[in-house]
C-alpha positions in Angstrom: 50.4 -12.1 11.0 51.0 -9.0 13.2 49.6 -6.8 10.5 46.3 -8.8 10.3 45.9 -8.8 14.1 46.4 -5.0 14.2 43.9 -4.5 11.5 41.4 -6.6 13.4 42.0 -4.6 16.6 41.6 -1.4 14.7 38.4 -2.5 13.1 36.9 -3.5 16.4 37.9 -0.2 17.9 36.3 1.7 15.0 33.1 -0.3 15.4 32.9 0.4 19.1 33.4 4.1 18.5 30.8 4.2 15.8 28.4 2.2 18.0 28.8 4.7 20.8 28.3 7.6 18.4 25.1 6.2 17.1 23.9 5.6 20.6 24.5 9.3 21.6 22.9 10.6 18.4 19.9 8.3 18.7 19.3 9.5 22.3 19.5 13.1 21.2 17.0 12.3 18.4 14.7 10.6 20.9 14.6 13.5 23.3 14.4 16.2 20.6 17.8 17.8 21.1 19.5 16.7 17.9 21.0 19.5 15.7 21.1 19.5 12.0 24.8 18.5 11.5 24.3 15.7 14.0 21.2 14.5 12.1 23.2 14.4 8.9 25.9 12.4 10.7 23.3 10.0 12.1 22.0 9.4 8.6 25.5 8.7 7.3 26.1 6.1 10.1 22.8 4.4 9.3 24.0 4.0 5.7 27.5 2.7 6.8 27.0 0.3 9.7 26.2 -3.4 9.5 22.7 -4.6 10.2 23.6 -6.3 13.5 25.3 -3.2 14.8 22.2 -1.1 13.9 19.8 -3.4 15.6 22.0 -3.6 18.8 22.1 0.2 18.9 18.3 0.5 18.6 17.9 -2.1 21.4 20.4 -0.4 23.7 18.6 3.0 23.3 15.3 1.2 23.9 16.6 -0.3 27.1 17.8 3.1 28.3 14.6 4.8 27.5 12.6 5.5 30.7 9.9 2.9 31.4 7.0 5.3 31.8 7.6 6.7 28.3 7.4 3.4 26.5 4.9 1.4 28.5 2.5 1.2 25.6 4.9 -0.2 23.1 7.3 -3.2 23.5 10.5 -3.6 21.7 9.4 -7.2 20.8 6.4 -5.7 19.0 8.6 -3.3 17.1 10.8 -6.2 16.1 7.7 -8.2 15.1 6.6 -5.3 12.9 10.1 -5.2 11.3 10.0 -8.9 10.6 6.5 -8.8 9.1 7.7 -6.1 6.6 11.2 -7.5 6.0 10.2 -11.2 5.5 6.7 -11.3 3.9 5.7 -14.7 2.7 6.9 -15.7 -0.8 8.5 -12.3 -1.4 12.1 -11.4 -1.9 13.8 -10.7 1.5 15.3 -7.1 1.4 18.3 -6.2 3.5 17.6 -4.7 6.9 19.7 -1.6 6.2 17.6 -0.8 3.1 14.4 -0.7 5.1 16.1 1.4 7.8 16.8 3.8 5.1 13.4 3.6 3.4 10.9 3.2 6.3 12.8 3.9 9.5 9.4 4.9 11.1 8.7 1.2 11.6 11.6 0.9 14.0 12.0 4.4 15.5 8.5 5.9 15.5 7.0 3.5 18.1 10.0 4.4 20.3 9.5 8.1 19.7 5.8 8.4 20.1 5.2 12.0 21.1 8.7 13.1 20.0 8.5 12.8 16.2 10.9 11.2 13.8 13.2 12.1 10.9 13.3 9.6 8.1 16.6 8.1 7.0 15.9 7.8 3.2 18.3 7.9 0.4 15.7 9.3 -2.1 14.1 11.9 0.2 15.5 15.3 0.8 16.2 16.5 4.3 14.2 19.7 4.1 11.8 18.2 6.6 14.1 19.6 9.2 13.4 23.1 7.9 9.6 23.1 7.7 9.0 20.5 10.4 7.2 18.1 8.2 7.9 14.3 8.1 7.4 12.2 5.0 7.4 8.6 3.8 7.5 7.8 0.1 7.1 4.3 -1.3 8.2 3.2 -4.7 6.6 0.6 -7.0 6.5 -2.7 -5.2 7.0 -1.2 -1.7 4.5 -1.1 1.1 5.2 0.6 4.5 3.7 0.7 8.0 4.0 3.3 10.7 2.5 4.4 13.9 1.7 8.2 14.4 2.3 10.0 17.7 -1.4 9.6 18.7 -1.3 5.8 18.2 -3.0 5.8 14.8 -1.7 3.0 12.5 -1.2 3.6 8.8 -0.3 1.1 6.1 0.9 2.8 2.9 0.6 1.2 -0.5 3.2 1.4 -3.3 3.8 4.6 -5.3 2.5 6.7 -2.5 3.5 9.8 -0.5 2.4 10.4 3.1 3.3 13.5 5.1 2.4 15.1 8.4 3.5 18.0 10.6 5.8 17.8 13.6 2.9 19.4 15.5 0.6 16.5 14.8 -1.5 15.6 17.8 -0.9 18.9 19.5 -3.1 21.5 17.7 -4.5 19.2 15.0 -4.3 15.7 13.4 -3.8 16.5 9.8 -2.0 14.4 7.2 -1.5 14.5 3.5 -1.8 11.5 1.1 -1.0 11.1 -2.5 -1.6 7.4 -3.3 -3.3 4.7 -1.3 -3.3 4.0 2.5 -5.2 2.1 5.1 -5.9 3.8 8.4 -6.8 2.6 11.9 -7.4 5.9 13.6 -7.2 6.4 17.4 -10.4 8.0 18.6 -10.3 11.6 19.8 -13.7 13.4 19.8 -12.0 16.8 20.5 -9.5 16.6 17.6 -10.8 15.1 14.3 -8.3 13.2 12.1 -8.1 14.8 8.7 -6.6 13.5 5.5 -6.0 15.9 2.6 -5.6 14.4 -0.9 -5.8 16.4 -4.0 -9.4 17.8 -4.2 -10.8 15.9 -1.3 -10.7 16.3 2.5 -11.5 13.2 4.6 -12.6 13.8 8.2 -12.9 11.2 11.0 -12.8 10.9 14.8 -11.8 7.3 15.2 -12.3 4.5 12.6 -10.8 2.1 10.1 -10.9 3.0 6.4 -9.1 2.9 3.1 -8.3 5.8 0.8 -7.4 5.5 -2.9 -6.1 8.9 -4.0 -3.5 8.5 -6.7 -2.9 11.8 -8.4 -2.7 10.2 -11.9 -6.1 8.5 -11.5 -9.4 9.9 -12.7 -11.1 9.3 -9.3 -10.7 9.3 -5.6 -12.3 6.5 -3.5 -12.9 6.1 0.3 -14.0 2.8 1.8 -15.2 2.4 5.4 -14.6 -0.6 7.6 -16.1 0.8 10.8 -16.9 4.1 12.5 -17.9 7.0 10.3 -16.2 9.1 7.7 -17.0 12.4 6.0 -15.5 13.2 2.6 -16.0 16.6 0.9 -14.7 18.7 -2.0 -12.6 21.3 -0.4 -13.3 23.7 -3.3 -17.0 23.2 -2.7 -17.6 22.3 1.0 -21.4 21.7 0.7 -20.5 18.9 -1.8 -19.9 16.1 0.7 -20.9 12.5 1.7 -21.0 10.7 5.0 -20.2 6.9 5.0 -21.3 4.2 7.3 -19.6 0.8 7.5 -19.4 -1.3 4.3 -20.0 1.7 2.2 -17.6 3.4 -0.3 -17.7 6.7 -2.1 -16.1 7.5 -5.4 -15.4 11.1 -6.5 -14.9 11.8 -10.2 -12.4 14.6 -10.6 -13.8 15.7 -14.0 -17.5 15.9 -13.1 -16.8 16.8 -9.4 -19.5 14.3 -8.4 -19.7 11.8 -5.6 -21.2 8.3 -6.0 -21.8 6.2 -3.0 -22.4 2.4 -3.0 -22.3 -0.7 -0.8 -19.2 -2.9 -0.7 -18.0 -6.1 1.0 -14.5 -4.4 1.1 -12.7 -7.4 -0.4 -11.5 -5.4 -3.4 -10.6 -2.2 -1.6 -8.5 -3.8 1.2 -7.0 -6.7 -0.7 -3.6 -5.1 -0.9 -3.3 -4.9 2.9 -3.4 -8.7 3.0 -0.9 -9.1 0.2 -3.7 -9.9 -2.3 -4.6 -8.6 -5.8 -8.4 -8.5 -6.4 -9.8 -7.3 -9.7 -13.5 -6.7 -10.0 -14.9 -6.0 -13.5 -11.7 -4.2 -14.5 -10.2 -3.4 -17.9 -6.8 -4.8 -18.8 -5.3 -1.3 -18.8 -6.4 -0.9 -15.2 -5.1 -4.3 -14.2 -1.7 -3.7 -15.8 -1.3 -0.4 -13.9 -2.0 -2.1 -10.6 0.5 -4.9 -11.4 3.1 -2.2 -12.0 2.5 -0.6 -8.7 2.2 -3.9 -6.7 5.2 -5.6 -8.1 7.5 -2.7 -9.0 7.7 -3.6 -12.7 7.4 -1.6 -15.9 4.9 -3.0 -18.5 5.0 -2.1 -22.1 2.4 -3.1 -24.7 2.4 -3.5 -28.5 -0.9 -3.6 -30.2 -4.5 -2.8 -29.2 -5.6 -3.9 -25.7 -8.7 -6.0 -25.6 -11.8 -4.2 -24.1 -13.0 -7.3 -22.2 -13.2 -6.8 -18.5 -12.0 -9.3 -15.9 -12.8 -10.4 -12.3 -10.1 -12.4 -10.6 -8.0 -12.6 -7.5 -4.4 -13.6 -6.7 -2.7 -14.0 -3.3 1.1 -13.8 -2.9 1.5 -15.0 -6.4 4.6 -14.6 -8.5 4.0 -12.1 -11.3 5.0 -14.7 -13.9 2.0 -16.9 -12.9 -0.3 -13.9 -13.2 1.1 -13.0 -16.6 0.6 -16.6 -17.8 -3.0 -16.5 -16.7 -3.7 -13.1 -18.3 -2.0 -14.2 -21.5 -4.4 -17.1 -21.8 -7.4 -15.0 -21.1 -6.4 -12.0 -23.3 -4.4 -13.9 -26.0 -1.1 -12.1 -25.9 2.5 -13.1 -25.8 4.9 -11.7 -23.2 8.5 -11.5 -22.3 10.0 -10.6 -18.9 13.5 -9.3 -18.5 14.4 -8.1 -15.0 11.7 -5.6 -13.9 10.5 -5.0 -17.5 7.7 -6.9 -19.1 6.8 -6.6 -22.8 3.3 -7.6 -24.0 2.5 -8.2 -27.7 -1.1 -8.6 -28.9 -2.0 -10.3 -32.1 
């Protein structure tokens, strides 16, 4: 009995010490004084500590943070953002610690607006410390939200990479995107917001828009909700298009040509609402989007039908979608874990 009690006391003492250490390191991170070895230690603690301890540490640092530096962002709003990502409707609830590791910007970036943030990710390297660039990478089935130092909100789709400089908002507002993201850009007429993605540069002052810029696709696409956007080929600057609301432009990498058209934006922004919307798409395109959206791997046997499909799904289990597709395209399928096998007759 004495042995158990001593163990209990020791565990509580260790938790208290780790709690205090996290608090001190978070404060240093917040005020930009953290050193490289301390950052590594902070990353280790985020991987080790229990969810409740981490949340309490964040709240304690938030409370200690001077009022005038956080008057635009409330801790409750930060917690609301966390809850929206951690507990989306009809989706598997992912442990809090995992999201602290994968998308710590949701928690810490609103606290540290103007100070920058290092990301606590298992899969990302820590070389951001050396070149002062911050990065978020999402895997298949993951979506992430963050707030940039200027207040711009970004929602990043699965299989995407988003990076920006520690100097963001000081000399420029430039970011890099490989994948898909939805932007709500804070207006600044003196400093345009610029997104670089493969062959295209997108330039705005303040607006809402969606960019589809996966490196393995044959095209780039920009869709405008409001404001105005200029997209141009950085290898050939005169080759550019300016969008007005409810317009989209598609750039074909092979032909290096822009094609502009009207849109109601349902298809382009469906993913931000947890929806899948296919408009006159081939089965191969649909399967690729399913892999990204649900984080699965789909293998096919036989020739894929050439028939195109228009359909929409909202917060639907992938088994329901596969059943609907199997009826429409006449195939059999088998799902085991995150792998799906399709066989065509």
